[in-house]
C-alpha positions as CSV (number, residue, x, y, z in Angstrom):
1,X,-10.1,9.8,1.8
2,X,-8.7,12.8,3.9
3,X,-7.3,16.4,3.4
4,X,-3.8,17.2,4.5
5,X,-4.0,19.4,7.7
6,X,-1.4,21.7,5.8
7,X,-3.4,22.5,3.1
8,X,-6.7,23.0,4.9
9,X,-4.7,25.4,7.2
10,X,-3.2,27.1,4.1
11,X,-6.8,27.6,2.8
12,X,-8.9,28.5,5.2
13,X,-6.5,29.9,8.0
14,X,-5.8,33.5,6.7
15,X,-9.3,34.0,6.5
16,X,-10.2,33.6,10.2
17,X,-6.6,34.3,11.4
18,X,-5.9,30.8,12.3
19,X,-2.5,30.6,13.7
20,X,-0.1,27.4,14.5
21,X,2.1,28.0,17.6
22,X,3.6,24.7,17.9
23,X,3.7,20.9,16.5
24,X,4.4,21.9,12.9
25,X,6.0,18.6,12.4
26,X,2.6,17.0,12.4
27,X,1.3,19.5,9.6
28,X,1.4,16.8,7.0
29,X,-1.3,14.9,9.3
30,X,-4.5,13.9,7.6
31,X,-7.8,15.4,8.5
32,X,-11.2,13.6,8.2
33,X,-13.3,16.0,9.8
34,X,-13.8,18.5,12.2
35,X,-15.3,18.3,15.8
36,X,-16.0,20.4,18.8
37,X,-14.9,18.7,21.8
38,X,-14.9,20.3,25.3
39,X,-14.7,17.3,27.7
40,X,-11.9,14.7,28.2
41,X,-14.7,12.1,28.7
42,X,-15.9,12.5,25.1
43,X,-12.0,11.9,23.7
44,X,-13.0,8.1,23.5
45,X,-15.8,8.5,21.1
46,X,-13.6,10.2,18.8
47,X,-12.4,8.9,15.3
48,X,-8.5,9.2,14.8
49,X,-7.7,12.1,11.8
50,X,-10.3,14.4,13.1
51,X,-9.4,17.9,14.0
52,X,-10.8,19.1,17.4
53,X,-11.8,22.6,18.5
54,X,-11.8,23.5,21.9
55,X,-13.2,26.9,23.8
56,X,-11.4,25.4,27.0
57,X,-14.8,25.8,28.9
58,X,-13.9,22.5,30.6
59,X,-10.0,22.6,30.8
60,X,-8.7,25.9,31.2
61,X,-6.0,25.6,33.7
62,X,-2.7,24.0,32.6
63,X,-2.7,20.8,33.9
64,X,-6.0,20.1,32.5
65,X,-5.2,21.6,29.3
66,X,-1.9,19.9,28.9
67,X,-3.7,16.2,29.5
68,X,-6.3,17.4,27.2
69,X,-3.8,17.6,24.5
70,X,-1.9,14.3,25.6
71,X,-5.5,12.2,25.3
72,X,-6.1,13.6,21.8
73,X,-2.5,12.8,20.7
74,X,-2.7,9.2,22.2
75,X,-6.0,8.9,20.1
76,X,-4.6,9.9,17.1
77,X,-6.3,13.0,16.7
78,X,-5.0,15.3,13.9
79,X,-4.4,18.6,15.9
80,X,-6.2,21.1,18.6
81,X,-7.7,24.6,17.8
82,X,-7.9,26.3,20.6
83,X,-10.3,29.4,20.8
84,X,-8.5,32.3,22.8
85,X,-11.2,33.8,25.2
86,X,-12.9,34.1,28.7
87,X,-11.7,30.7,29.3
88,X,-8.0,30.5,27.9
89,X,-6.2,33.5,27.6
90,X,-3.3,32.4,26.7
91,X,-1.1,29.0,25.9
92,X,1.7,28.1,28.4
93,X,5.2,27.4,27.2
94,X,5.1,24.0,28.9
95,X,2.1,23.0,26.5
96,X,3.8,24.4,23.8
97,X,6.8,22.7,24.6
98,X,5.0,19.1,24.9
99,X,3.2,19.8,21.4
100,X,6.6,20.7,19.8
101,X,8.2,17.6,21.3
102,X,5.6,15.0,20.0
103,X,4.8,16.8,16.9
104,X,1.2,17.5,17.8
105,X,-0.5,20.9,15.9
106,X,-1.7,23.4,18.0
107,X,-3.9,26.8,16.7
108,X,-5.0,29.5,18.3
109,X,-8.2,31.3,17.0
110,X,-9.6,34.6,18.0
111,X,-12.7,34.8,20.1
112,X,-14.3,36.8,17.8
113,X,-14.4,33.8,15.4
114,X,-18.1,31.9,14.8
115,X,-16.8,28.3,15.2
116,X,-20.0,27.6,13.0
117,X,-18.4,29.5,9.9
118,X,-14.9,28.1,10.0
119,X,-16.2,24.6,10.7
120,X,-18.6,24.9,7.6
121,X,-15.6,26.1,5.3
122,X,-13.3,23.2,6.9
123,X,-15.9,20.8,5.9
124,X,-16.9,22.1,2.5
125,X,-13.2,21.8,1.6
126,X,-12.9,18.3,3.0
127,X,-16.0,17.1,1.3
128,X,-14.7,18.9,-2.0
129,X,-11.3,17.2,-1.6
130,X,-13.1,13.9,-1.1
131,X,-15.0,14.3,-4.1
132,X,-12.1,14.6,-6.4
133,X,-10.4,12.0,-5.0
134,X,-13.1,9.6,-5.1
135,X,-13.7,10.9,-9.1
136,X,-10.1,10.2,-9.6
137,X,-10.4,6.7,-8.0
138,X,-13.4,5.7,-9.6
139,X,-11.6,7.1,-13.0
140,X,-8.7,4.9,-12.4
141,X,-10.4,2.0,-11.5
142,X,-12.6,2.0,-14.6
143,X,-9.1,2.0,-16.4
144,X,-8.5,-1.3,-14.6
145,X,-11.3,-3.0,-14.8
146,X,-13.2,-1.4,-17.7
147,X,-10.6,-0.6,-20.2
148,X,-13.0,-0.3,-22.9
149,X,-14.9,2.8,-21.4
150,X,-12.3,5.2,-22.5
151,X,-14.3,7.9,-23.1
152,X,-15.6,7.8,-19.6
153,X,-12.5,7.8,-17.3
154,X,-10.0,9.8,-19.9
155,X,-12.4,12.6,-19.6
156,X,-12.5,12.5,-15.7
157,X,-8.5,12.4,-15.7
158,X,-8.0,15.3,-18.1
159,X,-10.4,17.4,-16.2
160,X,-8.2,16.8,-13.0
161,X,-5.1,17.5,-14.9
162,X,-4.2,13.8,-16.0
163,X,-3.8,14.2,-20.0
164,X,-2.7,11.9,-22.8
165,X,0.8,12.6,-22.1
166,X,0.7,11.3,-18.4
167,X,2.7,8.7,-17.3
168,X,1.8,5.8,-14.6
169,X,3.4,3.4,-12.4
170,X,1.1,1.1,-11.0
171,X,2.1,-0.6,-7.6
172,X,0.7,-3.7,-5.6
173,X,0.9,-4.5,-1.9
174,X,0.2,-7.3,0.0
175,X,-0.3,-7.9,3.8
176,X,0.5,-11.6,5.6
177,X,-0.9,-11.1,9.3
178,X,-0.8,-13.5,11.7
179,X,-3.9,-12.2,13.1
180,X,-6.3,-12.8,10.4
181,X,-9.0,-10.7,11.7
182,X,-6.7,-7.6,12.1
183,X,-6.2,-7.7,8.3
184,X,-8.3,-4.8,8.0
185,X,-7.0,-2.7,10.6
186,X,-3.3,-3.2,9.3
187,X,-4.6,-2.1,5.7
188,X,-6.0,0.9,6.9
189,X,-2.9,1.5,9.1
190,X,-0.2,1.2,6.0
191,X,-2.6,3.3,3.4
192,X,-2.6,6.1,5.7
193,X,0.9,6.0,6.4
194,X,1.5,6.5,2.8
195,X,-0.7,9.1,2.0
196,X,0.9,11.1,4.8
197,X,4.5,10.2,3.5
198,X,3.2,11.1,-0.3
199,X,1.7,14.4,0.8
200,X,5.1,15.5,2.4
201,X,6.5,15.6,-1.5
202,X,3.3,16.5,-3.1
203,X,3.1,13.4,-5.0
204,X,0.0,13.1,-7.4
205,X,-0.9,9.2,-6.4
206,X,-4.5,7.0,-6.5
207,X,-5.0,4.9,-4.1
208,X,-7.7,2.2,-3.5
209,X,-8.2,-1.3,-2.2
210,X,-9.1,-4.7,-3.3
211,X,-9.3,-8.1,-2.3
212,X,-7.4,-6.9,0.9
213,X,-4.7,-6.0,-1.5
214,X,-3.6,-2.1,-1.7
215,X,-3.1,-0.8,-5.0
216,X,-1.2,2.6,-6.0
217,X,-1.3,4.5,-9.2
218,X,1.4,7.0,-9.2
219,X,1.1,9.9,-11.9
220,X,3.6,12.0,-12.9
221,X,6.0,10.6,-10.5
222,X,9.5,11.3,-10.1
223,X,12.2,8.2,-9.1
224,X,12.2,10.2,-5.7
225,X,9.0,9.6,-5.2
226,X,9.3,5.8,-6.1
227,X,12.3,5.7,-3.6
228,X,10.4,7.3,-0.8
229,X,7.2,4.8,-1.1
230,X,9.8,1.9,-1.0
231,X,11.5,3.7,2.0
232,X,8.1,4.2,3.4
233,X,7.1,0.6,3.0
234,X,10.6,-0.8,4.6
235,X,10.1,1.4,7.4
236,X,6.5,0.2,8.0
237,X,7.7,-3.6,7.6
238,X,10.5,-3.0,10.4
239,X,8.4,-1.2,12.7
240,X,5.4,-3.7,12.3
241,X,7.4,-7.0,11.8
242,X,5.9,-8.8,14.5
243,X,2.1,-8.2,13.4
244,X,2.3,-8.6,9.3
245,X,4.7,-9.0,6.4
246,X,4.3,-6.5,3.7
247,X,5.0,-7.5,0.0
248,X,5.4,-5.5,-2.7
249,X,5.9,-5.2,-6.9
250,X,6.6,-2.3,-8.9
251,X,5.2,-2.1,-12.4
252,X,7.4,-0.7,-15.3
253,X,7.6,3.3,-15.5
254,X,6.1,5.5,-17.8
255,X,3.1,3.4,-18.3
256,X,0.1,4.8,-20.1
257,X,-3.4,4.6,-19.2
258,X,-4.3,2.3,-21.5
259,X,-1.8,-0.2,-20.3
260,X,-3.1,0.0,-16.3
261,X,-5.7,-2.7,-16.8
262,X,-2.9,-5.3,-18.2
263,X,-0.5,-4.9,-15.7
264,X,-2.9,-4.9,-13.2
265,X,-3.2,-8.6,-14.1
266,X,0.3,-9.1,-14.0
267,X,1.1,-7.7,-11.1
268,X,-1.1,-9.6,-9.0
269,X,0.3,-12.6,-10.4
270,X,4.0,-11.4,-9.7
271,X,2.6,-10.6,-6.1
272,X,1.8,-14.3,-5.7
273,X,5.5,-14.4,-6.7
274,X,6.7,-12.0,-4.0
275,X,4.7,-13.6,-1.1
276,X,5.8,-17.0,-1.7
277,X,9.2,-16.5,-1.7
278,X,8.8,-13.7,1.1
279,X,10.3,-11.0,-0.8
280,X,9.7,-7.4,0.7
281,X,10.1,-5.4,-2.7
282,X,9.9,-6.8,-6.3
283,X,10.9,-5.0,-10.1
284,X,8.2,-6.4,-12.6
285,X,11.1,-5.5,-14.8
286,X,13.9,-7.0,-13.1
287,X,12.0,-10.4,-13.3
288,X,12.9,-11.0,-16.7
289,X,11.7,-15.1,-16.9
290,X,8.7,-14.2,-15.0
291,X,7.8,-11.2,-17.1
292,X,8.2,-13.0,-20.6
293,X,5.8,-15.7,-19.5
294,X,3.2,-13.2,-18.6
295,X,3.4,-11.2,-21.6
296,X,3.1,-13.9,-24.2
297,X,0.4,-16.1,-22.6
298,X,-3.3,-15.0,-20.7
299,X,-3.7,-16.6,-16.9
300,X,-6.0,-19.1,-18.6
301,X,-3.1,-20.3,-21.2
302,X,-0.5,-20.4,-18.2
303,X,-2.6,-22.4,-16.1
304,X,-3.5,-24.9,-19.1
305,X,0.4,-25.2,-19.8
306,X,1.3,-25.8,-16.2
307,X,-1.4,-28.4,-15.6
308,X,0.0,-30.4,-18.2
309,X,3.5,-30.2,-17.5
310,X,4.8,-29.5,-13.9
311,X,1.1,-29.7,-12.6
312,X,0.5,-33.3,-13.2
313,X,4.1,-34.1,-10.8
314,X,2.6,-31.6,-8.3
315,X,-0.8,-33.6,-8.0
316,X,1.2,-36.7,-8.2
317,X,3.4,-35.6,-4.8
318,X,-0.1,-34.8,-3.1
319,X,-1.6,-38.1,-3.8
320,X,1.3,-40.4,-3.0
321,X,2.9,-38.1,-0.3
322,X,6.5,-37.5,-2.5
323,X,8.9,-34.9,-3.5
324,X,9.2,-35.4,-6.7
325,X,8.8,-31.5,-7.3
326,X,11.5,-30.8,-5.2
327,X,13.8,-33.4,-7.0
328,X,13.1,-31.7,-10.6
329,X,13.9,-28.1,-9.1
330,X,16.8,-29.7,-7.7
331,X,18.1,-31.1,-10.9
332,X,17.7,-27.5,-12.5
333,X,19.7,-25.9,-10.0
334,X,22.6,-28.7,-10.1
335,X,22.5,-27.9,-13.9
336,X,21.3,-31.8,-14.5
337,X,24.4,-33.2,-12.7
338,X,23.3,-36.6,-11.4
339,X,26.3,-37.2,-9.5
340,X,26.0,-33.6,-7.6
341,X,22.2,-34.6,-7.2
342,X,22.7,-37.7,-5.7
343,X,25.3,-36.3,-3.4
344,X,22.8,-33.6,-2.3
345,X,20.6,-36.1,-1.2
346,X,23.3,-38.8,0.1
347,X,21.8,-41.7,-2.3
348,X,23.5,-43.6,-5.2
349,X,23.2,-41.9,-8.7
350,X,21.5,-45.3,-9.6
351,X,18.5,-44.0,-7.1
352,X,18.3,-40.7,-8.8
353,X,18.3,-41.9,-12.2
354,X,15.4,-44.2,-11.1
355,X,13.7,-41.3,-9.8
356,X,14.1,-39.0,-13.1
357,X,12.6,-41.5,-14.8
358,X,9.7,-41.5,-12.9
359,X,9.3,-37.8,-13.2
360,X,9.5,-38.1,-17.2
361,X,7.1,-40.8,-17.1
362,X,4.6,-38.6,-14.7
363,X,5.2,-35.3,-17.0
364,X,5.2,-37.2,-20.1
365,X,8.8,-35.7,-21.2
366,X,12.4,-36.7,-21.9
367,X,14.9,-34.5,-19.8
368,X,17.7,-35.6,-22.9
369,X,15.4,-33.5,-25.2
370,X,16.4,-30.0,-24.8
371,X,12.8,-28.7,-25.8
372,X,11.3,-30.9,-23.0
373,X,13.8,-29.7,-20.5
374,X,12.6,-26.1,-21.5
375,X,8.7,-26.7,-21.4
376,X,9.2,-28.4,-17.8
377,X,11.7,-25.8,-16.5
378,X,9.1,-23.0,-17.9
379,X,6.6,-24.8,-15.8
380,X,8.1,-24.4,-13.1
381,X,8.6,-21.0,-13.3
382,X,4.6,-20.7,-13.6
383,X,3.9,-22.4,-10.4
384,X,5.6,-19.5,-8.6
385,X,2.6,-17.4,-10.5
386,X,0.0,-19.5,-9.7
């Protein structure tokens, strides 16, 4: 993980008389590392989210420096620190205007400052922050995947300010991309944007990826922060709608840490529903029937129940190229009205009766019996979760 540029500036800046002179809109950029770059030819070799320092030895005139800034910005560099001295004595209004326009942070640093010192302190700050975030991420993942090891993960959480009273919200995200080979790129893109946006409101969160899904655990949150997450996801979906489809499921609020493991499994099942029905945002608590199914049965129990009911019909359709599953769903949508079902399919009601009797035989049910109807209807809902 990276450190917020604004936090790095407030922590290290005063010691070295570092001053932000333009591009304050980019102060929420993330910084992975700090590099000295003097030659524009080296910019393509820099990674995004790096903070660049330059003395201007190779780009000291206005045209060269503004071209340098543009190339850094296009490379998604987090910001530029210019070492004011013999090569660059001042920054022209034109360069300041450009950086303000695009939100590219531009800093100036006195020539007397030893670059090795400020780079050392910034690097140490980045590594320290990464260590804290790695520890928190490991603790949360232990709570999810090794819930019995409470003594281990609770100590780490408490050490970082997340005590027994802390409450959590778990969010699961899935990306569906036409170009499968770019899914990792899109996952990194989404995680980066989410981190940047949440840092703007000083939200406490832990983010990790697993099985090509993104998971976010928000701690001591406000509903405003949850709304911000939703807005960020909606904006990303709108911006990149041609590249990928984004689906998100939000857990109930105020979860104790001991509940994260159970809700991780439930949200994964609900995520399949969201992807299958192409729902951008799904609130777990609003899906009453689905959450009841997930609450009363384990995944294996749900699979066994489904296999012996609606699953039989799905297998029959697959083997015989029929459409019995869709007809049964229509039957429930029409509240069991044979005439409405016949009208919908442009067939005689006797044809519908014949097909329903066949369905009853395959599934070993009687649609006139309310318990059998409930059983098969629940199994249809389960199908969305498997």
